[in-house]
C-alpha positions, 0 to 999 in steps of 0.5 A: 500500500502506498503512502497516499493510499494509507492516508485514507485509513486513520489508526488509533493505537491504545497504549503508549509503551514501547510496543504501542510507540513502535507501532505508531512510528512505523505506521506514521512512516508508512503514511497512515494518520495515526494517534495514540491513547493512554491514561493521564499518568502512564507508568511505562518504564522504558521511556527512552523507547517510547513516546511516554514523556510527551504526555508530561512534556508536550512533545517527544521525538523517537527515531526521527518521529515526533509525538505531541500531546493534544488538549482535546480529541477535537484537535485530531483532525488538525493534527492529521492535516498537519502530519508533522507529529503523532497526536497523543490524547489522554482524554477518556477513551470513548471520547477519542473513539468518537472524535474520528472515523477510525478505520483501525483500532490497535490494542497495544496495551499488552496487559499480559494477565488481563482478559481483553474485553471484546473490541470487534466492532469499535472500528472496521478492523481491530487488532489485538497485540499480546496474550489472551486475544482471540482473533475472530472473537475479541478482535478481528486479527491478533499479532503474536508478541511472544519471543520466538519464531512466531513473533510478529505473526498475524493470527487470523483465527484463534488465540495468541500464545498465553503469557509465558511469565519469564522475561528474555535474558539480557546479559545473563539476567532475566527477571533479576534485572527488574524492580517491582513496586513493593507498595502503592504510591507516588514514584520518586527518583532523581535518576535518569534512563541511561545512567549507570548504577551499582548493585544495591544503589538506591534508585527511587522511593515510593513513600518510605520504601527505598528501591535499589538497583538489583544489579550493576549496569545502566538504567533501561527502564524507569517510571516517570517521577511523580507517577502513582503506581500500584503494587507490583508495577514494573518501575525499574529495569537495569541492563547489565550489558552496560551500554546506554544506547540499549535504553533508547530507540525502538527495541527488536521485539517492539519493532518486529511486532510493529512490522506485523501490524504494518503487514496486517494493515497492508494485507487487510485494508483495500480501498474501503473494504476490510478483510478480517479473520472472523465471520 
């Protein structure tokens, strides 16, 4: 599909984490009018690989593509005409959904253990990324997000793989490189993504609870200062390989998932007709 053809199909992406941001980057480059939606205080930790900070700072640039927070959903039309940035809205989802004639809805929230609500019918073509989506039932198409030979594949009928539970190892560290919130509260830190830390160094606090680096390396993930987090939220990630560049730009997995989304749209949007996996 050419860029001029893609402009006829507005896409709404739910989730401003590294996967949703990667999807938005690739779709924007392909010519689609694409917008992002998330909560007013997204707790995403891999902010160097996402558009998350635009919610707080107004704009962020990721791999040459700028995202800009808009004040109201009514500003979407102006943003699509300007085509100089990916618009981000934190208005109630229902308001954003009603603000444009969306051709495609992509759920990139990757809530892992949650059972996704049925979203078929919210747009002519709906895509679910991550565990527990069922193509032909909860969404029209699903994209596999688990590491392995099927990463990024389009599923036209049936479920994605269940949540595997264990993160992929980086530098020999899997789950050990993450810190999860021990209590609910406001996340506070003076550290920055890309900083080097030593094992057991205090990186952040939630109330009176001190959160320390689980190992030595560079900070790859760090929830935004001042954001309220729930118990067990992933708030810190340390990469033991020690390369600050690993904390910025599109990661391999998000990029491959985003490529799957692009293929799904190219194969299933033709003129004004939609082809989906379900009856």
